[in-house]
N, C-alpha and C positions, 0 to 999 in steps of 0.2 A: 504493497499498500504505501509505504514509503518511497518508494521509486516510480512510483504512478504520481503521486502528489509533484515529486520534485519534476517529470519529464512535462507534466502540465504548467505548473508553474513557469517554468523554462519559456516554451511554446507559447505564453500571455507573455511574459516578458520581453520578449525575441519581436515578437510581434507589436506589442506596443514602441518600442527602440525603433523597430524600421517603418513604422507610421508617423511618428515623432521625426523622423530621419529625411523620408518624403514628403514632410508637409513644411521643411525649414527649405527645403531646397524648390521644391512649389513655389515657396513664397518669395525667396529667391528672384527666379524665372518670372514671377508676374511682375518684381518691383522692375528689371531689365525691360521687359516687354513696356511697360509705363512709358520708356525714355526712347522708345522707337518709334519713327516715322516711315510714311509710304515711301521716303527715297532711300531709304537702308537697305544694303545691300547684304549678302552671305557674310561677305567678310568684315562690315561692317557691324555687324549682331556679333560675330564672336567675338571683336575687338570692345564691344562695348560687356561683353559677358567679362570677359578680362579683368577689364577697369572694375567692376563692380565686387570680383573676386577678392581683388589685389586693393582694393577700399577695407572690403570686410576683415581682412585677416590680419593687414598691414599693423593696424593700431593694435591689435591681440598682442603680436609677438612676442614684443621687451616685455609684457607681463607674464606671459606664461611659461618664455622660456629655458629657463631654468626649473618650473614646476616639476617635480616627481611622486605627489601625493594625491593624484586624483581620484585615484582607487581604481579599481577591475576595470569597471566600464571604460577606461581610460588606457589602461596597461595590458589588461588581457583580451578585452571582445572589440576595441577601438575602431569603431566604427568612421564612417566620414563625418560626421556630426561632431564629434569628437574634434577632430584636424579645422574643419570650420570655427570651431569656437575657442579654442586654443594657439591653432599657428605650431605645435610645438614640437610638429616634426620639420622647422623651417620649409625647405624648397621641397620634402615628399607632402608636406601637407599640402601645399600650394597647388601643388599637380594634382593631389587627390581631391580638391572642393573643385581645381577648376574641370577636371575630366566629368566629374558628377554632375556640375553646371551643363557642361553639354550634353550630356548623356540626356536631362532634361530636356531639351530642344532637338534628341532624337540623331543625333551628329554620330559615326563612329569615333571614337576616341583610341590611344596608345597614350601612354606613358611613357617614358623613355628616359635611360640613365646616359648620360653623355660621359665621355670620358676626358677626364685632364691629366696630361703627363703620362703616366703608367696607370692610374688609377681609375677603375667603372666607379660608376654611381658617385662622382665628385659633385654631381649637380640634377636633379632630374628637372625636365620640362613637357611639354605635352603635345602631341602632333593631333589635329584633327582633321579628316576628312570633307575638303568640298568638291563643289563642282570641278575644279580643276586639279583636284590632286590632295594628299596630304601637304597640309602646314603645319610650319611651325611656333609655338608660343611660349614665352617665358612670365607666366605669373608671378612669380617667387619677385622680378623687377619690372610688371607690370610692360614687358619689352614684345614685341614683333618684330618683322622684315617684310620691306616690301620691293617688288620685284622693280625693274627699269619698265616695267608695260604697267607696273602699276596694282600688280594684287598681291594678296599675300606669299610668301617665300616656305618654300620646302627645305627640312632639315638639308640636302645633301642642296640646293643650290645654295645656300649661305654659306656650307663646307667648301663647296669649291670655290666662293670666292668674299674668302670674309675678310681681304682688305679694303671691297665696299660695302659688303652689311656692315662691319665694324664701326662706320660712321653714324649707322643711324640706333646705335645701343641709348637709352637714356646714360643721364649723368652719375646714376648709382651703379651704375651695370659693373660685376667685376669682370675684367678683361682676362683673369686667367681662362675663363669659359669660350675658348675662342672653334667649337664646334668641329673639335678632333675627331671625334669617333663617337657611335651610338650605340646602343643596343636596348633590347626592349623587354628581355625577361634576364634572370642569373640563372642560366640553366645548370650551375655547378653547386648553387645553393644545397642542396639536397643532395653528396655524393650517391652516385650509383641508381640511385632513381628518378632523378631530374636529367642526365645525362641518358638515360636509357629513353624516358618518353620523348626528351628531343633525338632520338635516331629512330624511332620511329614515324613521329610528324615529318622531319626530312624526308625521308618514302615516300610519308601518305599521301603531302603535300604540297614534295620539294622544298629543297633547304631556303629557299630566297625568301619562299613563305610562311615559312616556321620561321625564319628568323624577326618578320615582323609581329610576332604573338607576344600581345603585352599581357603577363599572367596578372599583375596587378590591376587592372580595370576589370576584370573577373569576380572582382572583390570588393567593388566599389559599396557595394550593398550588403554589407558584410552580414546583416542585423537580420535580413529575409534569407542568406542560405543558411544561418544558425538556424530559424525557423524552420526551414526543408529539412535540413540536418537532425531536429528533432523530431519531426513528423514520423521520418523513417526510422529514428532510432525505438519511436513509440509503441507502432503499429506491431512489433511482436512482441512488445511487454505486454500492450493489452490485449492483444491472442490470448497468451498465456495465461495473465489474471482470468478473461472471460471462461479459459476454459476449467481453473482450476474452481471459478465459482460454482459452475455448473454442475460440476462435478461434486462438489461438498454441498452443496445447497438445494441443489434441484434432485438430484439422481438418489438415488441410497445408497449406492456401493459407487467407489472411484474405479474399479475395473469396467466398468457399463461404457462402451462408445459411444463415442459423441456421436451421432447419428441425425437425422432429419427426421426418422421415425421414433426415436428413442426419446427427442426432446418434447415431442410432440404428446407422445403416451406418461412422462414425469410433469412435463408445465401442465397438463388438462387438470389435474387434482388441485395443484398448488392454485389456478384459477380459478377453480371453483369455488373451493374454499375462500377464496379475497372476496369473491364476489358474495356469498352466504355472510361471511362477517357484516359487509357492505351493510347488506339489506337490514 
């Protein structure tokens, strides 16, 4: 009974947190939409979304940057709402929230880890797919890059001509982030398991496509994932509990097999007694 109660309570908790988180980002989208007009393009909507993300988070970063006492909701579960409210993960939080906002517009997104020198994941950025392909954004600095044709630039375009695009960075930009290289998932994080998974994906999807898989974007709505995982765990517990309940409370002997015929046979007297008692 304790396990049943724990799993049911967990489902309610995760569902509640998921609903709260979805409501937060729906409100953010509504605020952005209120500032749009008929002249806005896909690129300008994305930039307004990034400006809103940066404005919401930049003031919280100095307050929560060193905080490590926010409890299990932040330390263990860590939904995207925690990144929004605390910016505790620095560029990681900016990228998570930016990706989530863009998801509310149904844009395909991926979170990218930038390489600096010999180090991967030195800085996180966001890429979003538009009508003219993937474009790169840096919500930590509210930075974007525009091609000579006047559209948002891709990572490859900025990488191939950093001398040109470096002149577009804001004043507070950290110039060590020179678009040296990028990866979308750390396939060595879990030894053996993740390299094996990547090898299978290389065969199924092709290496070029598999290299662009962004695992972090799969877990943006982490509370929803926890909710469905808990349901998956609860189903066998419920079935086991139901079986034991039938065997101990309905059937005269636990050795009697649970069949439809036996259920009808032994439930009928109980139902009859209950009806007579009510009368």
